[in-house]
N, C-alpha and C positions, 0 to 999 in steps of 0.2 A: 540354545541355538542362536537366538538373537544377540545375546551378550558376547558370544564367541565371534559372531559376524561383526558386531560393533567394534570389538577390540582389533580385529583384522583391518578394518577400514581406517580407524583412527591411528593405528600404529604405522601407517605408510609414512615413511620419513620424507618423502618428496611432496612438498606443499603444492607444487605445480600439478602433480598428478591428482591430488585431492581437489584442487581448484577445477580442473577439467572434468573430473568425476561429478562434482556438484553442479557444474554447468550443463552437462549432457545426460546425466542419469535420469531414468524414468522409474527407478526403483525406490518406492517410498521408504523402505527400511534403510537403504543406503543414505538417502537424504536426511532421514531422522538422525542417523548417526553423525553425519557431517554437520548438522545444525549446531553441534557442540564443539566444533573445531576451534582451536585457539587463533587461527589465522582469519582475520576479518574478511579477506577476499573470498575465502571459501564460504563463510556464512552469508556474504552478499549473494553469491551464486545460488545457494540453497534458497534464500529468501525470494529470489526472482524466478526460480524454476517452477514452471506450471504443474509439475508432478509432485511438488512438495505438499504434503497433507497438512491440515489445520493443526495437528498435534505438534509438528515440527515448527510451524509458524508461531505457535504459542511460546515455544522456547525462545524465539528470536524477537518477539514483540518488545521485550525489555532490554534488548541489546544496547550496550554502551555506545555503539557506533550508529550515528544518525542515518547513514546511508543504508545500513541493514534494515533499520526501521522503515525507511522510505520504500524499500523493495517489498517489505511485508505489507505495507499499506496498499501497494500497487497489485499485489498478487491476487488473482481471481479466486483463490481458495481461502482467502482470509475470512474468518467468520465475522458475523455482525458484532459479536462480543469483543473481538480484537479490534475491529474498526472503531468501535465506541471508545475503547481504551486509547487508541492512537489519535483519535480526534482531539484529545486533550494534551497531545505531545507538545513539549516546549519548542520543538523545531518547526518552523513555519512550513518547510518543505515536506515534512511528514504529513502535516495537516492538509497541504495541497493535494498530496496523493490520495488521502482519504476522500477529499472533496471530488476528485476526478474519478474515483473508483465507481463503476456502474452498479456495483453491488451494495453501495452504501445506502442504507434506508433513509427515507425522508426525515424521520426525527433527528438523525445525526446531521443531515444536510441543513435542517432548520437551525440546529445548534451552531453549526459552523457559519451560518449566514450572518451571525453577529460577531465573527472573528475580527480582531483588531487589524489583521493584515489584509490589505485589499486583494492580494494575489489569491488568498484562500477563497474570498468571496467571488472573485472572477472565475476560479475553477468550478465553483458551484453553478455559476451562470452558464458554463460550458458543458456541464454534465448532462448527457442526453436524458437522464431520468429525473431531472429536477422538475417538480410539478409547476404548473402555471402560477399557482398562488405564491410560490416562493420566488418565481421570476418577477412577479408583480412587485413583491417587496424589494427585490434587488434593483428593480428599475428606478427606484427612488434613492439609490445609494448615493452617498456624498462624492464617491470617486467616479470620474468619467470613464475610466477603463472598465469598471464593473458594469456601468450602464451600457457601454458599447457591446460588451459580451452578451448582455441580455438582449439587446437589439438584434445581434447576429443569431442568437438562439431562436428568437421569435421569427426572424426571416426564414430560417431553416424549417421551423415547425409549420409555418403557415404559408410559405412560398411567397412572401412579400418582397 
């Protein structure tokens, strides 16, 4: 049944139809099928759809298109295992999204706190789940923008 359904969705010749379907669908089977679409815009929509299950996101985590990987890193359904994998992505903006994701566990945030890119470290400083101990480390960062982000985070936490 699933294979028949998958064939039906994937054989829709109109890429705009599949794009809108990926954008608006709440059907996990449909989204799973669309995760393998040859059109990157369709895969982007699947990656950012909040109804996309972890199994479909797993297909997209190694996508050649960095924008697809960014949306996977941003998706609230992305598993810790996939966030760990994406934390080592060569694209800085993918790592930014991992650092921003409120579901990213502290050990991954700690790893990213040593990232060469200041924007990644700034995103960690802005993550509402970053622990105080990590904020204290980032407060001594060589980059002023990172230190400013820590100061804002502290002000929001403690009402200063």
